[in-house]
BANUNU-304537 format. One line per field, with one value per residue (C-alpha): residue in one letter; residue number from 1; y, z, x. Coordinates in nm, 2 decimals, decimal comma, padded with zeros to 4 digits. Each point is the difference from the previous one (the first is absolute). Layout:
<recs>
residu: (A:...)
num: (NUM:...)
Y: (Y:...)
Z: (Z:...)
X: (X:...)
</recs>
This chain:
<recs>
residu: (M:A:K:Q:T:L:R:K:R:A:Q:E:N:K:R:A:G:D:E:L:R:P:E:G:F:G:G:P:S:T:K:V:F:A:P:R:N:I:H:L:S:A:K:T:E:N:Q:K:H:A:L:A:L:L:S:R:G:T:S:V:V:I:L:R:G:A:A:G:T:G:K:S:M:L:A:V:Y:R:A:S:K:L:L:A:E:K:S:I:K:K:V:Y:L:L:R:P:A:V:T:V:G:S:S:V:G:L:L:P:G:E:L:D:E:K:L:A:P:Y:F:Q:Q:T:R:K:H:F:E:T:F:L:G:V:G:F:A:N:A:C:L:E:D:G:K:I:E:M:G:A:V:E:Y:Q:R:G:Q:S:Y:E:N:C:V:V:I:I:E:E:S:Q:N:F:T:I:E:E:L:E:M:L:L:T:R:V:G:D:G:C:Q:L:I:F:T:G:D:E:K:Q:N:D:L:K:K:G:G:V:G:L:T:R:V:V:N:M:V:Q:K:A:L:E:D:E:P:D:S:L:R:N:E:D:L:D:V:F:N:D:E:F:G:V:V:T:F:T:V:D:D:V:V:R:S:G:V:C:A:A:F:V:R:L:F:H:S:S)
num: (1:2:3:4:5:6:7:8:9:10:11:12:13:14:15:16:17:18:19:20:21:22:23:24:25:26:27:28:29:30:31:32:33:34:35:36:37:38:39:40:41:42:43:44:45:46:47:48:49:50:51:52:53:54:55:56:57:58:59:60:61:62:63:64:65:66:67:68:69:70:71:72:73:74:75:76:77:78:79:80:81:82:83:84:85:86:87:88:89:90:91:92:93:94:95:96:97:98:99:100:101:102:103:104:105:106:107:108:109:110:111:112:113:114:115:116:117:118:119:120:121:122:123:124:125:126:127:128:129:130:131:132:133:134:135:136:137:138:139:140:141:142:143:144:145:146:147:148:149:150:151:152:153:154:155:156:157:158:159:160:161:162:163:164:165:166:167:168:169:170:171:172:173:174:175:176:177:178:179:180:181:182:183:184:185:186:187:188:189:190:191:192:193:194:195:196:197:198:199:200:201:202:203:204:205:206:207:208:209:210:211:212:213:214:215:216:217:218:219:220:221:222:223:224:225:226:227:228:229:230:231:232:233:234:235:236:237:238:239:240:241:242:243:244:245:246:247:248:249:250:251:252:253:254:255:256:257:258:259:260:261:262)
Y: (13,61:-00,38:00,12:00,35:-00,20:-00,23:00,27:00,18:-00,27:-00,04:00,33:-00,01:-00,31:00,13:00,34:-00,26:-00,16:-00,30:-00,32:-00,32:-00,26:-00,29:-00,29:-00,28:00,25:-00,09:00,00:00,27:00,13:00,05:00,39:00,02:00,29:-00,03:00,24:00,01:00,05:-00,04:00,10:00,12:00,22:-00,11:00,32:-00,15:-00,24:-00,29:00,08:-00,04:-00,36:-00,10:00,06:-00,17:-00,31:-00,04:00,10:-00,28:-00,26:-00,08:-00,31:00,15:00,38:00,12:00,35:00,16:00,28:00,35:00,09:00,22:-00,12:-00,15:-00,34:-00,13:00,26:-00,16:-00,34:00,08:00,15:-00,33:-00,18:00,25:00,02:-00,37:-00,04:00,26:-00,19:-00,34:-00,10:-00,18:-00,13:00,07:00,24:-00,14:00,25:-00,11:00,09:-00,17:-00,14:00,22:00,30:-00,19:-00,34:00,11:00,21:-00,07:-00,24:00,24:00,26:-00,08:-00,16:-00,22:-00,06:00,28:00,23:-00,08:00,16:00,24:00,25:-00,13:00,07:00,32:00,18:-00,30:00,01:00,46:-00,14:-00,21:00,22:00,27:-00,25:-00,19:00,27:-00,08:-00,18:-00,24:-00,05:-00,10:-00,22:-00,21:-00,02:-00,12:-00,24:-00,13:00,13:00,21:-00,23:00,11:-00,25:-00,09:-00,19:-00,29:-00,11:-00,08:-00,31:-00,24:00,32:-00,01:00,32:00,02:00,24:00,23:00,30:-00,04:00,36:-00,07:00,32:00,01:-00,27:00,13:-00,15:-00,37:-00,26:-00,19:-00,32:00,21:00,10:-00,33:-00,09:00,31:-00,06:-00,36:00,09:00,15:-00,18:00,09:00,36:00,12:00,31:00,08:00,36:00,03:00,34:00,14:00,19:-00,19:00,26:-00,02:-00,35:-00,16:-00,33:-00,02:-00,26:-00,23:00,32:00,13:-00,31:00,23:00,11:-00,34:-00,12:00,27:-00,09:-00,38:00,06:00,26:-00,26:-00,31:00,23:00,06:-00,33:-00,23:-00,28:-00,34:-00,07:00,24:-00,09:00,26:00,07:00,09:00,27:00,09:00,06:00,23:00,18:00,05:-00,03:00,13:00,41:00,23:00,36:00,20:00,37:00,24:00,32:00,17:-00,18:00,13:00,17:00,01:00,34:00,21:-00,07:-00,35:00,05:00,15:-00,19:-00,32:00,15:00,10:-00,39:-00,12:00,24:-00,10)
Z: (10,73:-00,17:-00,29:-00,01:00,04:-00,30:-00,20:00,07:-00,11:-00,33:-00,12:00,10:-00,21:-00,31:00,04:-00,06:-00,29:00,10:-00,09:00,20:00,00:-00,30:00,08:00,08:00,27:00,29:-00,17:-00,19:00,36:00,19:-00,07:-00,07:-00,25:-00,34:-00,24:-00,35:-00,21:00,06:-00,20:-00,06:-00,25:-00,09:00,10:-00,19:-00,31:00,26:00,19:-00,30:-00,11:00,35:-00,06:-00,34:00,19:00,22:-00,16:-00,28:00,30:-00,01:00,30:00,10:00,04:00,12:00,10:00,10:00,06:00,17:00,29:-00,01:-00,39:00,08:-00,02:00,29:-00,08:-00,34:00,14:00,27:-00,34:-00,20:00,34:00,07:-00,30:-00,08:00,33:-00,03:-00,32:00,16:-00,26:00,26:00,38:00,21:00,04:00,19:00,13:00,04:00,13:00,05:00,32:00,02:00,09:00,22:00,11:00,21:00,20:-00,06:00,29:00,25:-00,11:00,20:-00,16:-00,26:-00,34:-00,15:00,27:00,00:-00,38:00,00:00,11:-00,30:-00,26:00,12:-00,36:-00,17:00,17:-00,08:-00,38:00,06:00,18:-00,25:-00,30:00,19:00,27:00,35:00,06:-00,30:00,12:00,35:-00,10:-00,26:00,29:00,25:-00,24:-00,07:-00,42:00,10:00,19:00,17:00,03:00,01:-00,22:00,24:00,01:-00,36:-00,06:-00,10:-00,16:-00,31:-00,17:-00,22:-00,12:00,22:-00,03:00,23:00,08:00,13:00,18:00,06:-00,25:00,01:00,31:-00,10:-00,07:-00,30:00,17:00,12:-00,33:-00,16:00,23:-00,06:-00,34:00,02:00,17:-00,30:-00,12:-00,26:00,04:00,22:-00,03:00,18:00,06:00,16:00,11:00,13:-00,05:-00,01:00,08:00,37:00,03:00,34:-00,04:00,16:-00,23:-00,33:-00,23:-00,10:-00,09:-00,21:-00,25:00,02:-00,15:-00,22:-00,19:00,00:-00,22:-00,21:-00,03:-00,08:-00,27:-00,17:00,05:-00,01:00,14:-00,07:00,34:-00,04:-00,25:-00,26:00,20:00,25:-00,13:-00,16:00,36:00,09:-00,29:00,05:00,35:00,17:00,00:00,16:00,04:00,12:00,14:00,00:00,22:-00,29:00,10:00,31:00,11:00,37:00,06:-00,13:00,34:-00,08:-00,33:00,08:00,30:-00,25:-00,26:00,29:00,13:-00,37:-00,08:00,29)
X: (07,45:00,07:-00,17:00,20:00,33:-00,09:-00,11:00,32:00,18:-00,18:00,04:00,38:00,04:-00,20:00,23:00,26:-00,10:-00,04:-00,25:-00,17:00,25:-00,05:-00,18:00,32:00,15:-00,21:-00,33:-00,22:-00,14:00,33:00,02:00,40:00,08:00,19:00,14:-00,23:00,36:00,38:00,19:00,36:00,19:00,37:00,24:00,33:00,07:00,10:-00,33:-00,16:00,17:-00,03:-00,40:00,01:00,18:-00,26:-00,33:00,10:00,04:00,36:00,02:00,33:00,09:00,28:00,00:00,33:00,24:-00,01:-00,18:-00,34:-00,08:-00,29:00,05:-00,22:-00,26:00,00:-00,04:-00,29:-00,17:-00,01:-00,12:-00,26:-00,11:-00,10:-00,09:-00,30:-00,03:-00,03:00,21:00,23:-00,05:00,24:00,31:00,31:00,28:00,31:00,36:00,27:00,14:00,31:-00,22:-00,30:00,13:00,29:-00,23:-00,39:00,00:00,09:-00,32:-00,35:-00,32:-00,05:00,19:-00,20:00,04:00,36:00,07:-00,25:00,26:00,21:-00,30:-00,11:00,06:-00,13:-00,29:-00,05:00,00:-00,26:-00,20:00,05:-00,13:-00,27:-00,08:00,04:-00,33:00,07:00,37:-00,09:-00,27:00,27:00,26:-00,26:-00,16:00,36:-00,03:00,32:00,22:00,34:00,27:00,38:00,17:00,10:-00,35:-00,05:00,21:-00,29:-00,26:-00,11:-00,14:-00,30:-00,25:00,19:00,26:00,31:00,14:00,38:00,18:00,34:00,07:00,39:00,04:-00,10:00,25:00,02:-00,15:-00,31:-00,07:-00,01:-00,24:-00,23:00,07:-00,15:-00,30:-00,15:-00,30:-00,32:-00,10:00,27:00,22:00,28:00,15:00,35:00,08:00,36:00,28:00,34:00,17:-00,13:00,08:00,02:00,12:00,31:00,16:-00,12:-00,05:-00,34:-00,25:-00,21:00,31:00,09:-00,35:-00,02:00,34:-00,07:-00,34:00,20:00,28:-00,21:-00,19:00,35:00,13:-00,28:00,15:-00,12:-00,13:-00,28:-00,28:-00,14:-00,30:00,19:00,17:-00,33:-00,13:00,34:-00,07:-00,38:-00,05:00,30:00,04:00,26:-00,04:00,35:-00,10:00,27:00,04:-00,20:-00,30:-00,03:-00,32:-00,05:00,15:00,28:00,17:00,02:00,09:00,28:00,12:-00,03:00,22:00,26:00,03:-00,03:00,29:00,26)
</recs>
C-alpha cells in the first residue's frame, strides 16, 4: 500500500511538470519539487516597462496605480525567478503597520502564522511560479520570510528581494527606514495603490518619496553628490499603472474606471 501511495504521488508530480529541489534548498536527497521554467509575458506596455526595470536589476522599483494591473504578480515573478536560479538567498515579504500591526497581536500562533492571512494571495503567486511543493519548502526553510515593518529596524538586506505590499500605507519615516536598509545584491520592490490609502494623517509616504527623488534630479541640490544623482537615475524606477492596464477581469476594470472617475 505504501509503495502504491508513493508511486501515485510520483506520477502526480511528474504530470505537474515538476523536478527535484535544487541543491542548497534542503539538500539533494530532499524530495521537494520546483518548476523547470518560470516565464511571464507582459500584457500591457506598463507591464513591459515594469518587467524591464525588474529584469535589469534596478535596486528600488515602485509599482503603483490601479488595482488588478498585476503589480504583485510582477513582483513575485521577479523574486521567484531569482530564487529558482539561486541568484539570491532570500525573499522578504513585508506589509505596513497600518494594516498589520494594529491587529496582528490578536491573531493566534507565531509571527509567521499571524501574518499568513495577509499574504494569502502573494503565496498563491509563488505557488504559481515555483510550484506548491517548492514554494512551501522555501517558506519552511526561511527562503521566503513574511514580516511586518515594525520588526525591520536594524535589518540589512543583502543578496535578496524585498517585496513591500500595500506600500501606499507607509509613512515617510517608515519608507526612510526601509530604503536605508538596502545592501549589496538587494532589490526592493514596492507595490501599492495610492487611491487606497488607509493613513489617517501625514499623506502618502510613497508619493512623497517619488516627488523627492524627482525634485532632486531636477534641482540637483548642493547637499547631494553627483553619485547620489546617478543612483536616483540608474537605481530608482517608477511605473504608474492606469485603468487601461487592468488585466484581472472585465468586471474589475469596470469598477476601477467607475471609482477612478468619481
